[in-house]
Backbone bond lengths (Angstrom), bond angles and torsions (degrees), N, CA, C in turn:
res aa  C-N    CA-C-N  psi(-1)  N-CA   C-N-CA  omega(-1)  CA-C   N-CA-C  phi
1 M - - - 1.431 - - 1.525 109.01 -
2 P 1.197 114.27 143.14 1.471 116.92 -179.98 1.499 109.28 -72.16
3 D 1.297 111.96 149.91 1.517 118.09 -179.19 1.520 108.56 -64.26
4 A 1.326 111.91 143.98 1.475 117.33 177.97 1.470 109.24 -71.57
5 A 1.300 115.31 147.51 1.452 120.02 179.95 1.503 111.24 -70.16
6 P 1.336 118.35 142.59 1.462 119.49 179.43 1.475 113.62 -63.10
7 K 1.342 113.52 143.27 1.444 119.81 177.72 1.503 111.85 -73.90
8 P 1.296 112.57 153.77 1.444 114.35 -179.00 1.516 111.87 -60.16
9 S 1.286 113.76 148.84 1.483 117.93 -177.09 1.503 111.11 -90.39
10 V 1.282 113.38 157.39 1.506 121.84 174.76 1.460 108.20 -99.46
11 N 1.319 114.58 125.83 1.461 121.30 -177.70 1.545 111.71 63.14
12 G 1.279 114.40 29.72 1.449 118.51 176.51 1.479 113.98 86.00
13 A 1.369 123.88 3.23 1.441 125.58 -177.16 1.533 108.12 -105.75
14 A 1.314 113.16 135.01 1.472 118.53 -177.74 1.489 111.14 -75.93
15 T 1.354 116.85 151.28 1.493 119.99 177.16 1.508 106.54 -119.91
16 T 1.281 113.99 145.45 1.444 120.44 -176.14 1.491 110.61 -108.64
17 N 1.333 116.19 -46.14 1.462 119.67 -174.78 1.499 112.33 -105.49
18 G 1.225 116.94 18.11 1.481 120.61 178.83 1.509 113.45 80.65
19 T 1.326 115.83 9.24 1.452 120.85 179.23 1.484 109.87 -101.52
20 I 1.283 115.36 149.69 1.516 121.86 179.64 1.530 108.26 -96.59
21 P 1.316 118.40 122.63 1.474 119.85 179.85 1.505 109.54 -64.14
22 P 1.330 113.23 148.69 1.481 117.15 178.64 1.495 111.49 -63.02
23 S 1.302 114.19 148.54 1.479 118.81 -178.79 1.527 108.63 -78.42
24 S 1.346 113.37 140.61 1.494 117.35 -179.30 1.466 112.23 -83.61
25 S 1.318 121.95 -6.90 1.463 121.96 -179.02 1.522 109.86 -82.01
26 K 1.407 117.57 148.22 1.488 123.67 -178.81 1.520 108.14 -78.70
27 P 1.314 114.56 154.80 1.465 118.76 -179.55 1.527 109.44 -63.99
28 N 1.267 119.72 145.80 1.472 125.11 -176.33 1.508 106.90 -94.09
29 F 1.369 116.57 92.04 1.466 119.42 175.63 1.515 108.58 -77.04
30 R 1.358 113.34 157.62 1.494 120.01 -179.15 1.542 109.15 -74.42
31 Q 1.320 117.74 124.88 1.418 123.51 -178.87 1.544 110.42 -99.68
32 H 1.405 114.38 135.42 1.463 120.06 177.97 1.504 110.26 -79.19
33 P 1.272 119.40 148.16 1.475 122.13 -178.18 1.543 108.84 -69.92
34 Y 1.324 120.07 141.98 1.480 124.96 179.32 1.519 112.77 -72.62
35 R 1.298 114.69 125.13 1.441 121.09 178.32 1.519 109.84 -115.16
36 P 1.330 119.41 111.23 1.470 121.15 179.43 1.474 111.99 -66.55
37 P 1.352 117.96 149.42 1.475 120.61 178.21 1.508 111.07 -62.38
38 P 1.317 116.73 154.28 1.486 118.19 -179.95 1.520 111.88 -61.20
39 Y 1.286 115.76 140.45 1.439 121.03 -175.51 1.543 110.91 -84.18
40 R 1.352 115.52 129.18 1.467 120.81 177.74 1.516 108.71 -108.68
41 N 1.271 115.03 128.88 1.490 120.96 -177.82 1.525 106.50 -89.42
42 H 1.344 115.95 87.84 1.485 121.26 179.31 1.523 110.18 -64.26
43 H 1.252 117.72 -32.07 1.483 120.27 -179.45 1.502 111.16 -60.83
44 N 1.400 115.84 -46.20 1.452 117.82 -179.57 1.513 111.54 -69.57
45 H 1.383 117.75 -29.53 1.420 119.95 178.48 1.556 111.39 -66.53
46 H 1.322 116.83 -44.25 1.457 120.56 179.50 1.561 109.87 -68.17
47 R 1.301 116.30 -33.93 1.469 119.47 178.95 1.534 109.45 -64.63
48 T 1.344 117.44 -40.37 1.441 119.77 -179.11 1.536 110.43 -65.16
49 R 1.317 118.53 -43.42 1.436 122.09 177.36 1.529 111.94 -61.64
50 R 1.333 116.34 -40.38 1.470 118.22 178.95 1.516 110.69 -67.79
51 N 1.301 118.61 -37.15 1.471 120.30 177.33 1.496 112.00 -64.24
52 L 1.358 118.47 -38.48 1.462 121.26 177.48 1.514 110.92 -65.12
53 C 1.342 117.45 -42.20 1.477 120.84 178.07 1.522 111.23 -62.48
54 C 1.345 116.96 -43.50 1.477 119.37 178.90 1.516 112.04 -62.75
55 C 1.340 114.31 -40.70 1.467 119.11 -179.35 1.526 111.65 -64.33
56 F 1.373 114.90 -40.40 1.491 120.64 178.25 1.522 110.25 -63.58
57 C 1.348 115.88 -47.25 1.455 119.73 -179.81 1.520 112.26 -63.52
58 F 1.277 117.79 -37.77 1.454 122.75 179.37 1.530 111.51 -61.35
59 W 1.327 115.19 -49.62 1.491 119.49 -179.33 1.551 111.92 -69.82
60 T 1.333 114.12 -32.60 1.458 115.06 176.02 1.534 112.41 -63.92
61 I 1.339 115.56 -43.79 1.467 119.91 177.31 1.536 110.39 -62.61
62 I 1.321 117.47 -42.22 1.485 120.31 179.08 1.520 110.28 -59.95
63 I 1.345 118.11 -44.09 1.477 121.75 -178.02 1.533 109.33 -65.73
64 V 1.337 117.66 -44.77 1.458 121.42 -179.57 1.549 110.50 -61.44
65 L 1.337 116.29 -46.96 1.461 119.04 178.79 1.544 110.84 -63.39
66 G 1.308 117.76 -35.74 1.440 120.58 177.11 1.533 112.71 -64.05
67 L 1.362 116.04 -40.09 1.475 120.65 178.82 1.551 108.95 -68.55
68 I 1.312 115.53 -40.81 1.504 116.04 178.52 1.509 110.58 -63.18
69 L 1.345 117.29 -40.86 1.470 120.54 -178.86 1.526 110.15 -65.17
70 L 1.355 118.87 -38.59 1.426 121.36 179.92 1.521 109.91 -69.01
71 A 1.365 116.72 -39.47 1.498 118.26 176.83 1.515 111.65 -62.60
72 A 1.350 114.54 -42.01 1.480 118.09 178.93 1.504 112.45 -60.69
73 I 1.336 114.92 -44.34 1.470 117.74 178.58 1.504 112.98 -63.16
74 A 1.375 115.99 -43.20 1.483 118.44 178.19 1.490 110.45 -65.57
75 G 1.403 119.45 -39.52 1.432 121.15 177.77 1.491 112.84 -61.70
76 A 1.360 116.41 -43.13 1.449 119.21 179.31 1.536 112.56 -61.96
77 A 1.354 112.94 -41.30 1.463 117.76 -179.79 1.552 111.06 -64.29
78 L 1.360 115.42 -43.11 1.470 118.59 178.75 1.568 111.32 -66.80
79 Y 1.331 115.32 -36.03 1.460 116.88 178.94 1.500 110.78 -65.28
80 V 1.320 117.26 -42.91 1.473 119.82 175.66 1.511 111.39 -59.77
81 L 1.353 115.87 -37.16 1.463 119.54 -178.40 1.523 113.13 -72.32
82 Y 1.383 117.90 -43.11 1.450 120.76 -172.65 1.516 112.27 -95.70
83 R 1.313 119.61 -35.29 1.472 123.30 177.84 1.539 109.20 52.33
84 P 1.338 119.76 65.13 1.484 120.12 -177.69 1.517 113.92 -66.76
85 H 1.307 117.04 135.22 1.455 123.68 176.33 1.551 109.52 -135.81
86 R 1.317 113.80 152.16 1.464 117.72 178.06 1.530 109.41 -73.36
87 P 1.322 114.91 153.73 1.474 117.74 174.58 1.539 112.50 -66.72
88 Q 1.260 116.60 157.78 1.486 122.66 -177.21 1.521 110.05 -119.86
89 F 1.335 114.11 136.57 1.476 120.88 177.60 1.518 107.67 -123.77
90 T 1.317 114.52 143.34 1.486 121.47 -179.36 1.513 109.02 -138.19
91 I 1.354 114.43 136.03 1.451 119.83 171.71 1.502 107.93 -85.95
92 S 1.324 116.11 113.89 1.499 120.27 -177.70 1.539 110.05 -81.97
93 S 1.311 115.49 -42.95 1.504 117.32 179.07 1.529 108.45 -160.95
94 L 1.316 114.55 155.90 1.476 120.72 177.40 1.543 107.30 -143.60
95 R 1.327 116.84 115.51 1.442 122.85 178.99 1.550 108.56 -106.30
96 I 1.284 112.56 133.64 1.485 118.61 -179.97 1.535 108.67 -104.37
97 S 1.309 115.98 107.80 1.470 119.67 -179.31 1.532 111.48 -90.18
98 K 1.296 115.96 -25.97 1.469 119.75 -178.27 1.521 109.17 -155.24
99 L 1.330 115.49 134.28 1.462 121.02 173.71 1.529 106.37 -156.64
100 N 1.354 113.99 81.49 1.473 119.24 -173.62 1.509 109.53 -115.24
101 L 1.304 114.52 137.78 1.475 122.66 175.00 1.496 107.08 -123.50
102 T 1.319 116.40 110.63 1.433 122.61 -178.31 1.525 109.93 -113.77
103 T 1.319 113.34 145.59 1.486 120.12 179.96 1.525 108.07 -123.18
104 S 1.347 114.53 137.41 1.468 119.61 179.85 1.566 109.92 -66.59
105 P 1.358 116.66 156.14 1.450 119.36 179.73 1.501 116.84 -52.69
106 D 1.309 115.71 -36.38 1.461 117.36 -178.53 1.546 111.99 -88.08
107 S 1.323 116.02 6.19 1.490 122.71 177.46 1.497 112.32 57.82
108 S 1.346 116.79 29.29 1.446 119.06 178.05 1.516 113.60 -88.10
109 A 1.314 118.62 -21.03 1.429 122.13 -179.31 1.516 110.42 -150.71
110 S 1.335 115.28 151.28 1.494 120.06 175.62 1.537 107.13 -127.61
111 H 1.307 113.57 141.94 1.462 121.53 -175.92 1.532 110.01 -118.66
112 L 1.296 115.52 134.74 1.462 122.63 178.41 1.513 109.37 -112.56
113 S 1.329 117.70 129.56 1.462 122.62 173.87 1.515 107.20 -130.51
114 S 1.317 117.33 133.31 1.457 123.02 -174.91 1.526 111.28 -142.90
115 L 1.334 113.01 156.62 1.492 118.83 176.50 1.536 106.73 -154.02
116 F 1.351 115.13 120.64 1.483 122.16 -179.23 1.512 109.21 -122.11
117 N 1.324 114.21 148.11 1.438 122.96 173.43 1.488 108.90 -116.74
118 L 1.339 118.49 109.14 1.475 120.62 -172.76 1.528 111.03 -111.42
119 T 1.285 114.64 137.85 1.484 122.75 173.13 1.540 107.23 -121.72
120 L 1.320 116.55 122.81 1.463 120.80 178.81 1.509 110.38 -138.25
121 S 1.309 113.08 160.74 1.475 117.82 -178.41 1.541 109.15 -131.77
122 S 1.301 115.58 146.86 1.465 122.85 178.86 1.552 105.95 -120.85
123 F 1.317 113.82 130.84 1.496 120.32 -178.10 1.545 109.09 -126.65
124 N 1.355 112.76 132.84 1.463 118.99 175.27 1.533 106.82 -106.33
125 P 1.364 116.28 110.25 1.472 120.21 -177.14 1.496 113.62 -81.50
126 N 1.292 120.53 -0.16 1.471 122.65 -172.13 1.555 109.81 -91.06
127 S 1.314 113.72 149.15 1.453 121.37 178.99 1.513 113.08 -94.81
128 H 1.354 119.16 -17.73 1.422 121.32 -176.49 1.541 111.73 -132.90
129 I 1.310 118.04 15.43 1.465 122.96 -176.46 1.487 109.99 -124.53
130 T 1.326 118.59 135.79 1.461 122.85 178.86 1.523 108.71 -121.05
131 F 1.349 117.22 139.85 1.443 123.89 177.44 1.518 109.85 -110.15
132 S 1.314 116.56 130.12 1.486 121.80 175.88 1.520 108.66 -115.49
133 Y 1.332 115.44 111.59 1.466 121.23 -172.94 1.553 111.40 -100.29
134 D 1.292 116.07 141.93 1.460 123.62 165.56 1.525 108.76 -76.66
135 P 1.333 118.99 172.67 1.469 119.51 177.23 1.520 110.17 -59.82
136 F 1.338 115.91 145.14 1.450 123.37 179.40 1.545 110.21 -94.51
137 L 1.350 114.79 138.28 1.470 120.94 168.11 1.516 106.61 -102.47
138 I 1.316 116.22 122.51 1.457 122.48 -174.58 1.530 108.43 -112.38
139 S 1.323 116.31 132.95 1.493 122.26 179.64 1.513 108.80 -133.46
140 T 1.336 115.08 141.41 1.440 121.72 177.90 1.548 108.45 -115.20
141 F 1.322 115.29 134.29 1.429 122.15 -174.94 1.540 109.93 -126.65
142 S 1.271 114.21 153.40 1.492 121.90 164.85 1.533 105.05 -120.78
143 N 1.318 114.90 104.42 1.456 119.80 -166.49 1.540 110.41 56.15
144 S 1.287 120.69 -117.13 1.484 121.38 179.72 1.515 112.47 -101.90
145 V 1.321 118.12 5.83 1.468 121.15 -177.72 1.510 109.09 -92.60
146 L 1.342 117.57 122.82 1.467 123.11 177.84 1.534 109.44 -75.71
147 L 1.347 114.23 123.78 1.460 118.92 -178.83 1.567 112.74 -100.38
148 A 1.316 116.77 -41.43 1.477 119.64 -175.81 1.470 110.79 -157.71
149 N 1.345 115.74 160.79 1.448 124.66 177.81 1.511 111.51 -128.98
150 G 1.304 117.95 152.14 1.453 122.13 177.67 1.537 109.60 -159.76
151 S 1.287 115.27 -173.14 1.505 119.81 179.51 1.509 110.25 -156.89
152 I 1.332 115.35 159.75 1.462 122.81 166.71 1.471 107.70 -131.01
153 P 1.385 116.55 150.33 1.447 120.23 -176.03 1.539 112.82 -71.85
154 A 1.367 113.34 167.36 1.454 118.99 175.64 1.512 111.43 -65.87
155 F 1.302 116.21 150.14 1.466 119.95 178.38 1.509 109.93 -158.21
156 I 1.335 115.02 166.80 1.448 123.00 -179.60 1.526 106.73 -114.57
157 S 1.278 117.88 125.97 1.466 124.85 179.09 1.523 108.09 -100.55
158 G 1.287 117.53 100.82 1.457 120.50 -179.36 1.513 111.97 -76.31
159 T 1.336 115.03 -176.52 1.470 118.61 -176.41 1.499 109.88 -68.01
160 K 1.345 115.20 138.07 1.452 122.69 -179.15 1.511 114.02 50.13
161 N 1.348 115.20 35.86 1.456 121.75 -175.27 1.514 110.82 -104.98
162 Q 1.304 117.29 140.72 1.454 124.23 173.63 1.533 109.79 -119.48
163 T 1.297 117.36 127.43 1.447 124.12 -179.14 1.524 109.72 -120.08
164 V 1.334 117.32 131.87 1.473 123.35 -179.34 1.514 108.89 -112.35
165 F 1.342 116.16 135.86 1.472 122.12 -179.94 1.516 107.63 -127.06
166 R 1.334 113.05 147.09 1.480 121.26 169.55 1.517 107.21 -125.78
167 T 1.283 115.43 129.85 1.499 119.54 -177.64 1.514 109.25 -145.98
168 L 1.349 113.72 153.93 1.462 122.07 174.02 1.515 110.20 -97.27
169 M 1.299 116.35 141.24 1.434 121.39 173.35 1.546 107.00 -126.16
170 S 1.356 114.42 136.83 1.451 117.41 -177.22 1.532 108.57 -141.09
171 G 1.333 113.25 161.58 1.471 120.46 179.13 1.497 112.14 -151.40
172 A 1.296 117.69 145.45 1.472 123.01 177.65 1.511 106.07 -155.42
173 E 1.293 116.60 104.78 1.474 119.24 -177.29 1.498 110.45 -158.94
174 D 1.317 114.82 161.16 1.487 121.57 174.85 1.512 108.62 -89.74
175 L 1.350 116.27 140.99 1.422 122.55 -179.34 1.528 111.70 -109.58
176 D 1.315 115.58 151.72 1.452 119.02 175.45 1.553 108.41 -82.65
177 A 1.317 115.70 177.10 1.457 121.78 -171.97 1.523 110.43 -64.85
178 D 1.347 117.28 -43.65 1.448 120.55 -179.93 1.519 112.78 -62.44
179 S 1.332 116.84 -41.73 1.493 120.90 179.89 1.513 110.11 -67.70
180 V 1.338 118.09 -35.99 1.439 121.82 177.96 1.533 111.78 -65.11
181 T 1.307 116.01 -44.25 1.493 120.87 178.19 1.504 110.47 -60.34
182 S 1.388 116.15 -47.15 1.480 120.68 -177.91 1.505 110.52 -63.72
183 L 1.325 116.94 -43.86 1.482 120.10 -176.33 1.523 112.87 -69.36
184 R 1.317 117.05 -38.93 1.455 120.55 177.12 1.516 111.85 -63.11
185 S 1.316 116.02 -37.09 1.440 120.61 177.56 1.533 110.70 -65.21
186 D 1.344 116.62 -40.79 1.490 119.71 -179.55 1.540 109.67 -71.68
187 L 1.329 119.29 -35.74 1.466 121.05 -178.85 1.522 112.92 -65.69
188 K 1.325 115.08 -22.47 1.486 119.35 -179.57 1.521 113.00 -92.03
189 K 1.333 119.71 -3.39 1.438 120.70 -174.80 1.595 109.67 -69.97
190 R 1.293 113.51 139.76 1.446 119.86 175.61 1.519 111.07 -69.09
191 G 1.235 119.24 140.96 1.446 123.94 179.65 1.524 112.11 88.52
192 G 1.333 117.93 -3.44 1.455 120.54 175.52 1.542 112.95 112.38
193 T 1.280 113.69 162.94 1.430 120.52 178.28 1.493 111.76 -81.12
194 P 1.375 118.63 127.89 1.484 120.22 -179.77 1.549 109.27 -68.86
195 L 1.293 116.58 129.01 1.431 123.21 -179.32 1.517 111.98 -121.97
196 T 1.325 114.67 145.61 1.488 121.71 176.23 1.538 108.06 -127.81
197 I 1.323 114.61 133.66 1.478 121.31 178.58 1.522 107.33 -113.51
198 E 1.317 115.68 127.37 1.482 123.18 176.68 1.474 110.61 -117.37
199 M 1.349 116.77 135.05 1.459 121.76 178.43 1.534 108.77 -125.79
200 D 1.310 116.27 125.46 1.473 121.24 -177.75 1.533 108.82 -119.63
201 T 1.345 115.04 137.81 1.434 120.47 177.90 1.533 108.87 -161.94
202 K 1.342 114.53 -173.99 1.486 121.51 171.06 1.516 108.04 -123.94
203 V 1.324 114.87 146.42 1.466 119.82 -176.26 1.511 110.11 -135.62
204 K 1.340 116.15 148.67 1.453 123.29 174.06 1.525 107.14 -119.12
205 V 1.314 116.55 134.10 1.499 119.96 -177.47 1.556 108.42 -109.62
206 K 1.325 112.46 140.05 1.467 118.43 177.22 1.489 107.70 -124.15
207 I 1.348 116.55 123.68 1.451 124.90 175.63 1.559 108.71 -117.67
208 G 1.290 116.27 108.68 1.467 117.89 -173.52 1.516 111.11 65.05
209 R 1.326 115.81 -114.80 1.452 123.39 176.47 1.504 113.02 -106.17
210 V 1.327 116.42 1.94 1.460 121.98 -175.55 1.534 108.52 -96.82
211 N 1.344 116.37 127.33 1.474 121.08 179.14 1.543 108.92 -114.31
212 S 1.324 113.69 142.94 1.463 118.66 175.53 1.507 110.33 -93.06
213 K 1.310 117.21 169.11 1.453 121.76 170.00 1.550 110.03 -76.08
214 K 1.342 115.65 159.77 1.434 117.96 176.75 1.555 110.58 -72.02
215 V 1.293 114.48 133.77 1.463 121.21 178.34 1.537 109.60 -129.98
216 G 1.302 116.00 151.11 1.442 121.12 179.89 1.533 110.32 -78.94
217 I 1.326 114.55 140.45 1.474 120.30 176.48 1.514 108.52 -132.43
218 R 1.325 116.49 159.23 1.448 123.00 175.18 1.518 108.86 -133.08
219 V 1.319 116.69 132.22 1.445 122.53 174.06 1.557 107.42 -110.47
220 S 1.294 115.30 119.99 1.506 121.37 -179.11 1.518 107.99 -115.04
221 C 1.334 113.86 123.79 1.479 122.16 179.90 1.523 108.50 -115.98
222 E 1.310 116.75 120.10 1.462 124.67 -178.81 1.549 109.10 -122.07
223 G 1.341 115.02 173.21 1.454 119.20 179.65 1.498 113.36 87.45
224 I 1.356 118.37 14.28 1.468 122.67 179.82 1.550 108.34 -97.28
225 K 1.296 116.45 138.16 1.478 121.67 177.05 1.554 109.30 -132.17
226 G 1.318 114.09 131.85 1.462 118.10 -178.80 1.539 111.62 -135.63
227 I 1.329 114.11 151.09 1.462 122.17 179.28 1.522 108.63 -109.31
228 P 1.305 120.24 126.00 1.455 122.47 -179.97 1.552 109.74 -62.30
229 P 1.322 118.18 139.17 1.471 121.25 178.71 1.512 110.61 -70.40
230 R 1.336 116.01 147.81 1.430 120.30 -179.99 1.496 112.15 -100.31
231 G 1.288 115.97 -13.45 1.460 120.68 174.94 1.488 111.41 -135.15
232 K 1.345 115.58 -141.89 1.470 119.80 179.15 1.540 113.41 -90.76
233 T 1.313 115.71 -6.23 1.478 119.58 -178.71 1.520 107.57 -85.00
234 P 1.347 117.81 123.95 1.492 120.15 178.51 1.511 110.81 -66.31
235 T 1.318 114.83 152.22 1.448 122.70 172.67 1.508 109.85 -102.82
236 V 1.316 116.51 152.25 1.448 121.41 179.98 1.525 108.62 -103.35
237 A 1.329 115.22 122.37 1.446 119.47 179.43 1.520 109.85 -74.03
238 S 1.317 116.11 155.85 1.453 123.40 176.51 1.517 108.01 -85.51
239 V 1.345 116.15 118.60 1.466 122.38 -179.75 1.498 111.11 -118.82
240 S 1.339 119.61 8.85 1.462 122.05 -177.59 1.499 112.18 -62.50
241 D 1.355 118.17 -31.58 1.438 122.58 178.99 1.497 113.34 -99.75
242 A 1.311 117.40 12.44 1.477 121.49 -178.45 1.526 109.43 -67.99
243 D 1.289 115.85 134.30 1.475 120.85 177.75 1.538 108.64 -134.46
244 C 1.334 113.70 123.88 1.483 120.77 -175.47 1.544 109.29 -107.21
245 K 1.286 114.84 123.80 1.493 121.27 178.58 1.517 108.99 -108.66
246 V 1.300 114.25 136.09 1.486 119.64 -179.00 1.501 108.59 -105.16
247 D 1.297 116.28 120.63 1.493 122.97 178.05 1.529 106.00 -94.18
248 L 1.345 116.83 87.44 1.424 121.95 -175.66 1.535 108.83 -130.97
249 R 1.360 115.14 123.08 1.474 120.56 179.59 1.527 106.73 -130.88
250 I 1.306 114.07 95.89 1.480 119.67 179.13 1.552 106.57 -122.58
251 K 1.339 115.07 129.86 1.474 121.04 179.90 1.507 108.77 -110.27
252 I 1.356 115.30 113.45 1.462 119.73 174.90 1.545 107.39 -122.12
253 W 1.311 115.99 102.82 1.454 121.47 -177.21 1.517 108.27 57.89
254 I 1.368 118.12 -109.07 1.432 120.82 -173.85 1.536 111.02 -98.40
255 F 1.349 116.02 -3.56 1.465 121.58 -173.29 1.544 109.73 -96.88
256 T 1.340 118.21 130.53 1.456 122.00 170.00 1.493 108.66 -123.11
257 L 1.324 116.64 116.30 1.487 121.24 -178.35 1.501 109.36 -93.99
């Protein structure tokens, strides 16, 4: 018998045994629609944080400037009220009872002996400030050569108070060759020997109810000229040009004296 003719193919594929070959395509499952994640505007988020930081900085600066302004106003008011000034010192008189420089016959040593009588005054120009001084150490120099030492006791300088002191200063020591040469040159100067008086102490300042710590101060008085006595009669030094400067640096809140 002749072979049977092939059956028509499905999807173009021939069949031999009457069976349909499996389809090569995958099953078509149901697909869900794509939903993108919610959009976050990071730019707006950073802008908000930046605005908050700027606002915080702005108000911080305003508050700080306000506090500074209030402190300045209070300081100006207190300055007008207290008017702080440094204490003032004045050399009233200086008498030279002895100022001898003797040299041994062999010129191996020179001896200086001196005796000064000093009168000085301390004035407190403040109306609301009080100065409490420790004892003063007083030294008299001719250039860099120490001539005599003395002291005045501790005292309290009240408001608008003037205190006058009289003290003796003396010296007795051997000098080296350089000091002898310098001193002899000064003793021969016309118009008198230039003298400098230095006073060292510690002071505590009280403003109202506020007290400072004790600090060291130095009072330097220059412009003094004296002539050594030739006999037992003291000579009077010229103090008309004497100028005393107070090296005082005390910080109490807003005040610097």
